[in-house]
C-alpha positions as CSV (number, residue, x, y, z in Angstrom):
1,D,-61.6,153.4,71.5
2,S,-61.1,153.2,75.2
3,I,-57.9,153.2,77.2
4,A,-57.2,150.1,79.2
5,Y,-54.9,150.0,82.2
6,S,-53.5,146.8,83.7
7,R,-55.1,145.8,87.0
8,T,-53.4,143.7,89.6
9,A,-55.6,142.0,92.1
10,V,-54.3,142.3,95.7
11,T,-55.6,140.0,98.3
12,S,-52.7,139.9,100.8
13,S,-49.7,142.1,101.6
14,I,-47.3,142.6,98.7
15,T,-44.4,144.6,97.3
16,S,-45.8,146.3,94.2
17,S,-44.1,146.6,90.8
18,T,-43.4,149.5,88.6
19,S,-45.6,147.9,86.0
20,D,-48.7,148.0,88.3
21,A,-51.1,150.7,87.0
22,I,-54.1,149.8,89.2
23,L,-53.9,147.8,92.4
24,G,-57.4,146.5,93.1
25,V,-57.4,145.5,96.8
26,S,-59.8,143.1,98.5
27,G,-58.7,140.8,101.2
28,T,-59.8,139.1,104.4
29,A,-57.5,141.2,106.6
30,A,-55.6,144.5,106.7
31,I,-53.1,144.7,103.8
32,D,-49.7,146.4,103.4
33,I,-48.5,147.5,100.0
34,R,-44.8,148.2,99.9
35,L,-43.7,150.4,97.0
36,P,-40.5,149.9,95.1
37,S,-38.0,152.7,95.1
38,A,-39.3,156.0,93.6
39,G,-36.1,155.9,91.4
40,A,-37.4,152.7,89.7
41,F,-40.3,154.7,88.2
42,S,-40.1,157.3,85.4
43,A,-40.7,160.8,86.5
44,G,-44.4,161.4,86.4
45,Q,-45.3,157.7,86.3
46,Y,-48.4,157.0,88.3
47,F,-50.6,154.3,89.7
48,T,-53.8,153.9,91.6
49,V,-54.6,151.9,94.7
50,K,-58.3,151.2,95.1
51,D,-60.3,149.4,97.9
52,E,-62.6,147.2,95.7
53,S,-64.1,145.4,98.6
54,G,-65.4,148.4,100.5
55,A,-64.0,147.2,103.7
56,S,-60.9,149.4,104.2
57,D,-62.6,151.0,107.2
58,V,-62.2,147.7,109.1
59,K,-59.4,146.2,107.0
60,N,-57.0,149.2,106.5
61,I,-54.8,149.4,103.4
62,T,-51.4,150.7,104.3
63,I,-49.1,152.0,101.5
64,L,-45.4,152.1,102.6
65,T,-42.4,153.6,100.9
66,S,-38.9,152.1,100.8
67,G,-36.3,153.4,103.2
68,S,-36.6,157.1,104.0
69,Q,-38.6,157.9,100.8
70,T,-41.9,159.7,101.2
71,I,-45.4,160.1,99.9
72,D,-46.3,163.7,100.4
73,G,-43.7,164.0,103.2
74,T,-44.6,160.8,105.2
75,T,-43.3,157.2,104.9
76,S,-46.8,155.7,104.8
77,I,-50.4,156.4,104.1
78,I,-53.5,154.5,105.2
79,L,-56.7,154.0,103.2
80,E,-59.4,153.7,105.9
81,S,-62.7,154.6,104.3
82,P,-64.9,152.2,102.4
83,Y,-64.0,152.1,98.7
84,A,-61.2,154.6,99.2
85,A,-58.7,155.2,96.4
86,V,-55.5,157.1,95.9
87,N,-53.6,158.2,92.8
88,I,-49.8,158.4,93.4
89,Y,-47.0,159.5,91.1
90,S,-43.2,159.4,91.4
91,N,-40.7,162.2,90.8
92,G,-38.4,159.5,89.3
93,S,-35.9,159.9,92.1
94,D,-36.8,159.8,95.7
95,K,-40.4,160.8,96.4
96,F,-44.0,160.0,95.7
97,F,-46.9,162.4,95.6
98,I,-50.7,162.1,95.9
99,Y,-52.9,163.8,93.2
């Protein structure tokens, strides 16, 4: 048996959901992904953002937090290498972390 995770196709800027496990990004322009509040996630809940088109070097993928929340101490991160991916988890309160 294999494990299957839900995949959400992202082709334009969105606000993600706590039910998104994999965000597969491919669009015709740069894309912003706004995260819901870290408090809306369970502590340790994680998700992946992946550049499926291989074009994030010219069409950057920006991942933004809500308000003053942070991802490893900053309010946004940018995927800017072809086929880049990042795994992010929440502390269930006010922060996200990359692993």
